[in-house]
Backbone as CSV, one residue per row, in Angstrom:
resi,resn,N_x,N_y,N_z,CA_x,CA_y,CA_z,C_x,C_y,C_z
1,MET,129.462,119.138,89.764,129.066,117.770,89.615,127.584,117.740,89.236
2,ASP,127.162,117.010,88.253,125.787,116.893,87.732,124.921,116.310,88.882
3,ARG,123.830,117.055,89.033,122.927,116.685,90.231,122.327,115.314,90.025
4,HIS,122.065,114.838,88.749,121.528,113.557,88.520,122.652,112.522,88.865
5,LEU,123.809,112.826,88.664,124.890,111.796,89.008,124.944,111.721,90.487
6,ILE,124.925,112.886,91.200,124.917,112.911,92.702,123.829,111.969,93.183
7,SER,122.586,112.173,92.659,121.496,111.391,93.049,121.645,109.823,92.843
8,ARG,122.144,109.531,91.620,122.272,108.130,91.338,123.303,107.409,92.334
9,ILE,124.412,108.121,92.527,125.409,107.568,93.517,124.821,107.554,94.942
10,ALA,124.199,108.597,95.298,123.734,108.693,96.723,122.686,107.639,97.007
11,HIS,121.936,107.236,95.992,120.803,106.331,96.147,121.079,104.906,95.729
12,ALA,122.387,104.631,95.683,122.862,103.324,95.210,122.440,102.237,96.150
13,GLU,122.536,102.440,97.470,122.038,101.584,98.508,120.624,101.805,98.960
14,HIS,120.044,102.823,98.457,118.658,103.111,98.958,117.818,103.581,97.745
15,PRO,117.538,102.633,96.769,116.943,103.045,95.544,115.564,103.771,95.606
16,ILE,114.813,103.535,96.686,113.667,104.335,96.856,114.141,105.722,97.435
17,ALA,113.994,106.786,96.544,114.521,108.066,96.932,113.666,108.792,97.894
18,ALA,113.446,108.245,99.032,112.620,108.815,100.110,112.810,108.060,101.382
19,PRO,112.524,108.654,102.561,112.823,107.908,103.813,111.792,106.890,104.096
20,LEU,111.826,105.779,103.388,110.923,104.670,103.540,111.574,103.307,103.513
21,SER,111.263,102.560,104.426,111.865,101.139,104.428,111.271,100.256,103.375
22,ASP,111.960,99.157,103.087,111.403,98.172,102.129,110.061,97.710,102.575
23,GLU,109.946,97.452,103.845,108.655,97.016,104.333,107.444,98.076,104.126
24,SER,107.881,99.295,104.377,106.867,100.359,104.114,106.489,100.476,102.648
25,VAL,107.507,100.276,101.858,107.263,100.456,100.330,106.287,99.305,99.984
26,ARG,106.538,98.116,100.451,105.611,96.947,100.117,104.228,97.285,100.558
27,GLY,104.138,97.701,101.720,102.820,97.925,102.326,102.147,99.002,101.557
28,LEU,102.762,100.112,101.190,102.100,101.166,100.497,101.644,100.682,98.990
29,LEU,102.515,99.866,98.384,102.135,99.334,97.103,100.950,98.407,97.181
30,ASP,100.857,97.622,98.143,99.687,96.777,98.395,98.451,97.561,98.621
31,ARG,98.484,98.610,99.456,97.394,99.479,99.631,96.895,100.219,98.364
32,VAL,97.885,100.660,97.514,97.449,101.440,96.394,97.003,100.539,95.169
33,LEU,97.754,99.441,95.068,97.435,98.656,93.898,96.391,97.567,94.168
34,GLY,96.183,97.084,95.418,95.220,96.219,95.806,95.280,94.956,94.922
35,ALA,94.059,94.461,94.579,94.047,93.196,93.841,93.628,93.483,92.416
36,GLY,93.145,94.656,92.069,92.629,94.765,90.750,93.279,95.803,89.827
37,ALA,94.282,96.522,90.344,94.951,97.515,89.477,95.743,96.861,88.276
38,ARG,95.580,97.490,87.164,96.280,97.039,85.899,97.286,97.976,85.381
39,ARG,97.136,99.272,85.633,98.005,100.319,85.118,98.445,101.244,86.161
40,MET,99.709,101.601,86.171,100.415,102.413,87.207,101.335,103.378,86.484
41,LEU,101.271,104.625,87.032,102.077,105.686,86.533,102.913,106.337,87.674
42,ASP,104.205,106.609,87.462,105.064,107.215,88.442,105.582,108.542,87.809
43,LEU,105.229,109.713,88.353,105.640,110.978,87.907,106.959,111.342,88.687
44,GLY,108.029,111.356,87.971,109.262,111.641,88.584,109.852,110.295,89.204
45,CYS,109.972,109.303,88.233,110.272,107.953,88.641,111.734,107.638,88.903
46,GLY,112.652,108.533,88.564,114.003,108.254,88.744,114.486,107.015,87.927
47,GLU,115.087,106.086,88.726,115.529,104.802,88.197,114.456,103.771,88.253
48,GLY,113.187,104.178,88.505,111.994,103.280,88.415,111.907,102.294,89.538
49,ALA,112.420,102.656,90.761,112.414,101.654,91.854,110.992,101.294,92.226
50,TRP,110.038,102.247,92.363,108.697,101.865,92.590,108.047,100.901,91.623
51,LEU,108.319,101.371,90.315,107.694,100.623,89.203,108.233,99.220,89.170
52,LEU,109.483,99.084,89.281,110.182,97.735,89.181,109.709,96.738,90.255
53,ARG,109.552,97.247,91.446,109.081,96.437,92.540,107.618,96.056,92.380
54,ALA,106.790,97.008,91.885,105.518,96.633,91.543,105.232,95.562,90.544
55,LEU,105.982,95.799,89.456,105.950,94.866,88.354,106.353,93.547,88.596
56,ALA,107.544,93.361,89.394,108.078,92.077,89.821,107.035,91.302,90.639
57,ALA,106.130,91.933,91.406,105.282,91.299,92.354,103.901,91.137,91.709
58,ARG,103.644,91.689,90.524,102.313,91.661,90.024,102.388,91.406,88.478
59,PRO,102.283,90.185,88.047,102.387,89.910,86.623,101.330,90.507,85.717
60,GLU,100.199,90.891,86.325,99.137,91.594,85.519,99.356,93.020,85.291
61,LEU,100.310,93.614,85.929,100.440,95.090,85.991,101.271,95.571,84.782
62,HIS,100.916,96.698,84.219,101.726,97.488,83.214,101.889,98.797,83.892
63,ALA,103.129,99.406,83.691,103.598,100.608,84.285,104.243,101.560,83.461
64,VAL,104.171,102.825,83.694,104.710,103.969,82.984,105.466,104.818,83.995
65,GLY,106.680,105.308,83.532,107.455,106.190,84.367,107.812,107.440,83.572
66,VAL,108.008,108.534,84.214,108.344,109.764,83.516,109.577,110.454,84.427
67,ASP,110.598,110.893,83.765,111.589,111.615,84.465,112.527,112.357,83.543
68,LEU,113.255,113.297,84.015,114.142,114.095,83.275,115.567,113.516,83.225
69,ASP,115.795,112.514,84.055,117.173,111.983,84.112,117.268,110.801,83.048
70,ALA,117.912,111.092,81.935,117.952,110.047,80.853,118.838,108.869,81.277
71,ARG,119.866,109.072,82.052,120.607,107.890,82.487,119.882,107.083,83.518
72,GLY,119.115,107.736,84.297,118.405,106.961,85.345,117.331,106.167,84.603
73,LEU,116.699,106.678,83.613,115.734,105.857,82.804,116.455,104.691,82.157
74,ALA,117.585,104.880,81.664,118.239,103.824,80.998,118.606,102.722,81.967
75,ARG,119.003,103.085,83.155,119.240,102.073,84.177,117.890,101.353,84.643
76,ALA,116.823,102.072,84.552,115.611,101.407,84.914,115.244,100.414,83.760
77,GLN,115.443,100.745,82.557,115.274,99.792,81.407,116.138,98.602,81.513
78,GLN,117.373,98.884,81.907,118.257,97.605,82.085,117.711,96.723,83.213
79,ALA,117.306,97.293,84.272,116.811,96.667,85.414,115.613,95.822,85.050
80,ALA,114.669,96.470,84.228,113.507,95.801,83.734,113.770,94.632,82.989
81,ALA,114.875,94.657,82.171,115.244,93.553,81.212,115.757,92.433,82.051
82,VAL,116.419,92.680,83.147,117.024,91.751,84.103,115.764,90.969,84.802
83,LEU,114.771,91.793,85.173,113.689,91.141,85.908,112.622,90.478,84.958
84,GLY,112.763,90.684,83.643,111.877,90.027,82.670,110.560,90.844,82.640
85,VAL,110.601,92.169,82.846,109.316,92.891,82.807,109.364,94.102,81.765
86,SER,110.425,93.932,80.791,110.518,94.937,79.788,109.219,95.216,79.039
87,GLN,108.506,94.150,78.755,107.293,94.330,77.849,106.162,94.964,78.645
88,ARG,106.323,95.200,79.946,105.230,95.755,80.704,105.581,97.214,81.234
89,ILE,106.662,97.845,80.834,107.017,99.102,81.307,107.289,100.014,80.163
90,GLY,106.846,101.233,80.365,107.099,102.317,79.370,107.785,103.500,80.083
91,LEU,108.942,103.941,79.588,109.696,105.011,80.278,109.814,106.219,79.370
92,HIS,109.492,107.371,79.905,109.430,108.545,79.051,110.369,109.600,79.616
93,HIS,111.320,110.133,78.667,112.259,111.063,79.113,111.673,112.401,78.732
94,ARG,111.052,113.097,79.774,110.443,114.307,79.544,110.059,115.029,80.841
95,ASP,109.661,116.244,80.807,109.238,116.998,81.996,107.813,116.398,82.462
96,ALA,107.779,115.894,83.678,106.455,115.368,84.177,105.279,116.374,84.158
97,ARG,105.571,117.613,84.145,104.623,118.697,84.107,103.921,118.703,82.694
98,GLU,104.590,118.347,81.710,104.024,118.236,80.391,103.616,116.984,79.908
99,PHE,103.664,115.890,80.718,103.263,114.605,80.267,101.752,114.410,80.279
100,ASN,101.298,113.842,79.224,99.818,113.633,79.130,99.633,112.377,78.360
101,HIS,99.487,111.226,79.062,99.198,109.960,78.492,97.769,109.791,78.028
102,PRO,97.557,109.188,76.830,96.212,109.049,76.359,95.308,108.149,77.126
103,GLU,95.952,107.238,77.907,95.177,106.350,78.737,95.269,106.805,80.230
104,LEU,94.384,106.423,81.085,94.332,106.754,82.422,94.762,105.549,83.227
105,PHE,95.116,105.763,84.505,95.892,104.799,85.378,95.021,104.497,86.607
106,ASP,95.135,103.296,87.057,94.410,102.915,88.323,95.183,103.482,89.601
107,ALA,96.498,103.679,89.329,97.424,104.222,90.411,98.321,105.294,89.863
108,VAL,98.535,106.396,90.442,99.458,107.485,89.951,100.302,107.780,91.237
109,LEU,101.656,107.705,91.123,102.485,108.084,92.263,103.382,109.280,91.999
110,CYS,103.663,109.976,93.014,104.619,111.111,93.083,105.127,111.152,94.443
111,VAL,106.122,110.471,94.740,106.707,110.364,96.079,107.992,111.054,96.170
112,GLY,108.058,112.221,96.858,109.285,112.923,97.025,109.586,113.856,95.715
113,SER,108.654,113.951,94.864,108.935,114.869,93.711,107.939,115.926,93.427
114,THR,107.232,116.266,94.560,106.155,117.391,94.397,106.823,118.670,94.028
115,HIS,108.131,118.863,94.332,108.787,120.112,93.948,108.764,120.427,92.409
116,ALA,108.717,119.117,91.597,108.754,119.318,90.192,107.570,120.039,89.726
117,PHE,106.469,120.042,90.416,105.148,120.585,89.991,104.870,121.921,90.743
118,GLY,105.820,122.345,91.588,105.632,123.545,92.298,104.925,123.353,93.587
119,GLY,104.860,122.188,94.136,104.294,121.972,95.442,103.161,120.847,95.430
120,LEU,102.629,120.655,96.648,101.705,119.506,96.861,100.384,119.714,96.078
121,LEU,99.754,120.828,96.114,98.489,120.988,95.458,98.589,120.961,93.891
122,PRO,99.545,121.660,93.265,99.783,121.386,91.900,100.059,119.983,91.460
123,THR,100.724,119.252,92.340,100.966,117.879,92.052,99.679,117.051,91.986
124,LEU,98.787,117.361,92.921,97.472,116.634,92.901,96.719,117.032,91.660
125,THR,96.705,118.232,91.241,96.104,118.579,89.991,96.629,117.835,88.739
126,ALA,98.012,117.543,88.768,98.612,116.854,87.666,98.280,115.375,87.729
127,ILE,98.129,114.912,88.951,97.817,113.425,89.099,96.347,113.286,88.642
128,ASP,95.485,114.250,88.983,93.947,114.134,88.694,93.787,113.907,87.259
129,ARG,94.625,114.585,86.437,94.522,114.422,84.968,94.705,113.059,84.386
130,GLN,95.527,112.277,85.177,95.916,110.938,84.738,95.258,109.776,85.506
131,LEU,94.503,110.017,86.439,93.957,109.033,87.316,92.588,108.560,86.868
132,ALA,92.403,107.283,86.702,91.124,106.727,86.362,90.065,106.903,87.317
133,PRO,88.758,106.853,87.046,87.749,106.890,88.080,87.977,105.749,88.975
134,GLY,87.856,105.968,90.332,88.093,105.025,91.280,89.451,104.725,91.615
135,GLY,90.528,105.388,91.010,91.896,105.163,91.133,92.384,105.728,92.464
136,VAL,93.623,105.399,92.756,94.368,105.788,93.957,95.552,106.637,93.629
137,ALA,95.809,107.755,94.343,97.000,108.460,94.164,97.949,108.245,95.402
138,LEU,99.231,108.096,95.087,100.171,107.947,96.306,101.128,109.203,96.201
139,VAL,101.087,110.031,97.233,101.842,111.231,97.175,102.716,111.237,98.529
140,GLY,104.058,111.473,98.290,104.886,111.716,99.412,105.372,113.162,99.541
141,GLU,105.209,113.665,100.759,105.399,115.154,100.930,106.085,115.425,102.211
142,GLY,106.889,116.445,102.333,107.507,116.868,103.630,106.507,117.712,104.481
143,PHE,106.848,117.647,105.817,106.037,118.505,106.642,106.908,118.845,107.865
144,TRP,106.487,119.812,108.657,107.240,120.220,109.864,106.676,119.326,111.083
145,GLU,107.581,118.561,111.668,107.244,117.991,112.848,107.313,118.920,113.995
146,ARG,108.007,119.887,113.917,108.046,121.038,114.945,108.380,122.326,114.210
147,GLU,108.301,123.350,114.926,108.657,124.731,114.306,110.152,124.599,113.819
148,PRO,110.392,125.030,112.631,111.766,124.908,112.151,112.683,126.005,112.733
149,THR,113.870,125.685,112.992,114.849,126.586,113.556,115.544,127.182,112.301
150,GLU,116.330,128.239,112.493,117.170,128.717,111.425,118.181,127.683,110.860
151,ALA,118.672,126.891,111.687,119.648,125.783,111.280,118.862,124.755,110.413
152,ALA,117.639,124.445,110.815,116.869,123.451,110.061,116.585,124.026,108.631
153,LEU,116.118,125.262,108.601,115.927,125.849,107.318,117.140,126.011,106.416
154,ALA,118.220,126.386,107.027,119.545,126.447,106.306,119.944,125.095,105.765
155,GLY,119.747,124.017,106.615,120.017,122.650,106.258,119.302,122.165,105.068
156,LEU,118.071,122.723,104.886,117.186,122.291,103.741,117.335,123.262,102.564
157,GLY,118.571,123.781,102.467,118.987,124.582,101.306,118.293,126.005,101.248
158,GLY,118.127,126.565,102.463,117.575,127.953,102.635,116.050,128.000,102.449
159,ALA,115.431,126.851,102.911,114.019,126.798,102.909,113.346,127.820,103.678
160,SER,112.119,128.106,103.444,111.341,129.028,104.284,110.364,128.256,105.163
161,ALA,110.043,128.762,106.293,109.070,128.126,107.210,107.756,127.924,106.501
162,THR,107.455,128.745,105.583,106.167,128.643,104.917,106.101,127.704,103.704
163,ASP,107.264,126.987,103.426,107.273,126.117,102.362,106.553,124.841,102.694
164,TYR,106.424,124.522,103.954,105.777,123.356,104.391,104.771,123.636,105.637
165,ASP,103.923,122.763,105.936,103.000,122.910,106.982,103.234,121.779,107.962
166,ASP,102.500,121.878,109.101,102.530,120.601,110.087,101.685,119.635,109.449
167,LEU,101.616,118.403,109.977,101.031,117.328,109.434,99.511,117.572,109.319
168,ALA,98.866,118.042,110.329,97.492,118.238,110.294,97.031,119.203,109.321
169,THR,97.784,120.226,109.118,97.474,121.249,108.137,97.707,120.719,106.682
170,THR,98.723,119.916,106.517,99.052,119.303,105.247,97.821,118.412,104.801
171,VAL,97.352,117.573,105.738,96.141,116.820,105.458,94.896,117.599,105.144
172,ASP,94.803,118.663,105.958,93.635,119.537,105.783,93.667,120.126,104.350
173,ARG,94.802,120.543,103.918,94.953,121.111,102.532,94.506,120.051,101.452
174,VAL,94.935,118.869,101.627,94.618,117.804,100.656,93.141,117.508,100.696
175,THR,92.491,117.470,101.776,91.059,117.246,101.868,90.249,118.422,101.298
176,ALA,90.794,119.696,101.577,90.019,120.768,100.985,90.149,120.871,99.484
177,ALA,91.227,120.249,98.923,91.302,120.208,97.500,90.602,119.110,96.733
178,GLY,89.768,118.357,97.598,88.876,117.383,96.999,89.448,115.912,97.065
179,TRP,90.306,115.611,97.923,90.803,114.299,98.068,90.595,113.713,99.543
180,THR,90.397,112.447,99.506,90.237,111.815,100.868,91.403,110.855,101.116
181,PRO,92.071,110.920,102.211,93.107,110.055,102.584,92.552,108.678,102.909
182,VAL,92.976,107.529,102.266,92.478,106.267,102.680,93.513,105.494,103.395
183,TYR,94.768,106.127,103.377,95.791,105.457,104.236,97.000,106.594,104.225
184,GLY,97.825,106.413,105.216,99.048,107.407,105.285,100.132,106.595,106.166
185,HIS,101.377,106.992,105.748,102.501,106.491,106.508,103.381,107.606,106.793
186,VAL,103.718,107.867,108.133,104.608,108.831,108.501,106.007,108.235,108.733
187,SER,106.968,108.553,107.996,108.308,108.018,108.122,108.846,108.081,109.488
188,SER,109.436,106.975,110.141,109.931,107.071,111.421,111.277,107.612,111.405
189,ARG,111.769,107.935,112.662,113.101,108.418,112.875,114.043,107.341,112.280
190,SER,113.917,106.003,112.513,114.791,105.116,112.061,114.841,105.074,110.447
191,GLU,113.629,105.258,109.858,113.584,105.348,108.319,114.479,106.418,107.814
192,TRP,114.286,107.652,108.517,114.976,108.832,108.130,116.493,108.652,108.257
193,ASP,116.901,108.063,109.527,118.330,107.967,109.665,118.929,106.917,108.659
194,ASP,118.271,105.940,108.360,118.737,104.906,107.365,118.930,105.533,105.992
195,TYR,117.900,106.374,105.658,117.915,107.058,104.334,119.099,108.034,104.195
196,GLU,119.305,108.840,105.409,120.220,109.863,105.228,121.707,109.219,105.375
197,PHE,121.876,108.235,106.182,123.249,107.536,106.287,123.538,106.876,104.950
198,CYS,122.505,106.326,104.449,122.681,105.725,103.014,123.116,106.770,102.002
199,TRP,122.493,107.887,101.997,122.632,108.958,101.041,124.109,109.517,101.222
200,THR,124.387,109.910,102.347,125.700,110.490,102.540,126.859,109.443,102.477
201,GLY,126.503,108.141,102.985,127.561,107.142,103.042,127.872,106.649,101.639
202,SER,126.843,106.484,100.768,127.195,106.071,99.373,127.997,107.014,98.616
203,LEU,127.686,108.296,98.757,128.353,109.366,98.181,129.849,109.374,98.670
204,ALA,130.041,109.357,99.956,131.410,109.399,100.501,132.132,108.201,100.077
205,ALA,131.565,107.080,100.124,132.297,105.714,99.805,132.660,105.853,98.326
206,TRP,131.893,106.387,97.449,132.246,106.526,96.046,133.460,107.407,95.863
207,ALA,133.437,108.463,96.664,134.647,109.390,96.625,135.895,108.724,97.141
208,LEU,135.830,107.884,98.146,136.960,107.155,98.652,137.434,106.093,97.611
209,ASP,136.450,105.533,96.959,136.805,104.423,96.024,137.231,104.945,94.615
210,HIS,137.081,106.162,94.382,137.510,106.841,93.076,138.271,108.044,93.325
211,PRO,139.411,108.071,94.015,140.103,109.194,94.312,140.655,109.953,93.080
212,GLU,140.763,109.199,91.937,141.292,109.677,90.658,140.309,110.415,89.810
213,ALA,139.004,110.284,90.206,137.910,110.866,89.493,137.830,112.327,89.568
214,PRO,137.611,113.085,88.535,137.480,114.544,88.545,136.450,115.095,89.685
215,ASP,135.424,114.190,89.847,134.431,114.708,90.717,134.546,114.073,92.178
216,SER,135.632,113.379,92.439,135.780,112.811,93.776,135.798,113.789,94.983
217,ALA,136.579,114.871,94.843,136.677,115.829,96.005,135.321,116.460,96.155
218,GLU,134.595,116.815,95.036,133.332,117.417,95.207,132.306,116.512,95.827
219,ALA,132.301,115.153,95.479,131.405,114.246,95.972,131.646,114.100,97.460
220,ALA,132.923,114.092,97.853,133.128,113.978,99.368,132.620,115.162,100.166
221,ALA,132.785,116.425,99.475,132.388,117.594,100.102,130.845,117.676,100.265
222,VAL,130.197,117.174,99.120,128.712,117.279,99.136,128.191,116.346,100.294
223,ALA,128.854,115.104,100.407,128.416,114.160,101.405,128.621,114.763,102.825
224,ALA,129.689,115.344,103.029,130.057,115.946,104.389,129.160,117.086,104.636
225,GLU,128.814,117.929,103.659,127.925,118.992,103.949,126.516,118.606,104.195
226,HIS,126.074,117.650,103.385,124.646,117.078,103.573,124.602,116.546,104.900
227,ARG,125.563,115.688,105.396,125.482,115.088,106.703,125.412,116.125,107.819
228,ALA,126.194,117.254,107.628,126.162,118.218,108.731,124.842,118.917,108.695
229,GLU,124.251,119.231,107.555,123.002,119.908,107.408,121.807,119.130,108.052
230,TRP,121.954,117.818,107.809,121.008,116.828,108.406,121.129,116.712,109.962
231,LEU,122.342,116.297,110.454,122.490,116.119,111.827,122.428,117.412,112.684
232,GLY,122.925,118.407,112.070,123.010,119.650,112.911,121.828,120.665,112.498
233,GLY,120.869,120.165,111.659,119.895,121.059,111.151,118.497,120.481,111.213
234,TYR,118.162,119.746,110.295,116.719,119.354,110.161,116.268,117.958,110.796
235,ARG,117.233,117.248,111.298,116.953,115.923,111.909,115.892,116.184,113.125
236,GLY,114.753,115.494,112.982,113.811,115.497,114.046,112.806,116.813,113.877
237,THR,113.082,117.669,112.819,112.236,118.783,112.529,111.440,118.550,111.177
238,PHE,112.094,118.014,110.314,111.428,117.822,108.870,110.945,116.391,108.850
239,GLY,109.690,116.279,108.651,108.991,114.963,108.585,108.740,114.621,107.099
240,PHE,108.170,113.427,106.918,107.795,112.949,105.635,106.603,112.055,105.691
241,VAL,105.487,112.433,104.948,104.297,111.640,105.021,103.980,111.034,103.618
242,THR,103.593,109.959,103.463,103.108,109.306,102.249,101.638,109.036,102.308
243,LEU,100.832,109.604,101.576,99.421,109.528,101.553,98.878,108.792,100.375
244,ALA,97.982,107.772,100.646,97.100,107.172,99.663,95.873,107.963,99.632
245,LEU,95.479,108.415,98.416,94.323,109.380,98.253,93.366,108.819,97.208
246,ARG,92.113,109.059,97.534,90.986,108.903,96.574,90.270,110.162,96.401
247,ARG,89.721,110.502,95.158,88.919,111.644,95.004,87.800,111.651,95.921
248,THR,87.485,112.708,96.561,86.310,112.656,97.471,85.026,112.452,96.836
249,ALA,84.856,113.159,95.644,83.633,112.832,94.763,84.149,112.352,93.512
250,ASP,84.067,111.050,93.355,84.708,110.330,92.254,83.537,109.787,91.331
251,PRO,83.465,110.103,90.015,82.383,109.549,89.149,82.513,108.040,88.987
252,GLY,83.641,107.532,89.399,83.859,105.977,89.212,83.211,105.268,90.362
253,THR,82.932,105.980,91.434,82.342,105.253,92.627,80.870,105.741,92.911
254,GLY,80.364,106.688,92.097,78.964,107.170,92.296,78.842,108.084,93.440
255,GLY,79.924,108.659,93.841,79.908,109.671,94.937,81.232,109.673,95.744
256,THR,80.979,109.614,97.047,82.171,109.694,97.910,83.093,108.482,97.691
257,GLY,84.366,108.675,97.470,85.302,107.549,97.334,85.419,106.649,98.549
258,THR,85.753,105.356,98.443,85.950,104.568,99.557,87.240,103.782,99.265
259,ALA,87.836,103.419,100.357,89.188,102.632,100.286,88.995,101.286,99.552
260,ARG,90.024,101.047,98.885,89.935,99.645,98.304,90.190,98.530,99.290
């Protein structure tokens, strides 16, 4: 079963593909975009959920999204038309690692897609190329809430304990790379549970509603396996932090960056 199709079905009830509530998403967008942002970029935008919410609330904003899922981008374009924001969004079907827009952006997002760049620090390097002086980056990354067990690592697809750090070390790595956190949100247990139950529930419901589909049995199996990996493995061990970052020494601010 195509992984993009699995993702589209699994996120049908939770379009933000990360363990974040609607309230948290609104708050993060307010922090990052403030009152003066005019241009926004999402690297690994999926179906454009972050972009569409930002555009719907801010008539002055223009946004660009990049992703490898052509059908997801088509759905984003359709949703933009329904919202009446088609003239303010640009969607690019390409590898985000190779994307290089001629203009810079006031805000650059990569939430839950740092794996596309090979990890947190390479993601920040990619963001830096596209971020305007004085701009804000929003990056969502996993971390260990506690020492991972073998079950937790297996539940995360055979991850290694060295794939992530604890929260303090994660933030230390960011600051050592030349970035200053101006805000951060650690996803709560309830946000995680809602996300995971939506993910597995949407996929399982699709399988029940489409028993004749060639992928029905596989969808049900994927949902059941993921649910077991989460509940019996990484629940309470794997955390998620979303950081709003400014360059520590930013030419747009004349020195050390400050929060908007």
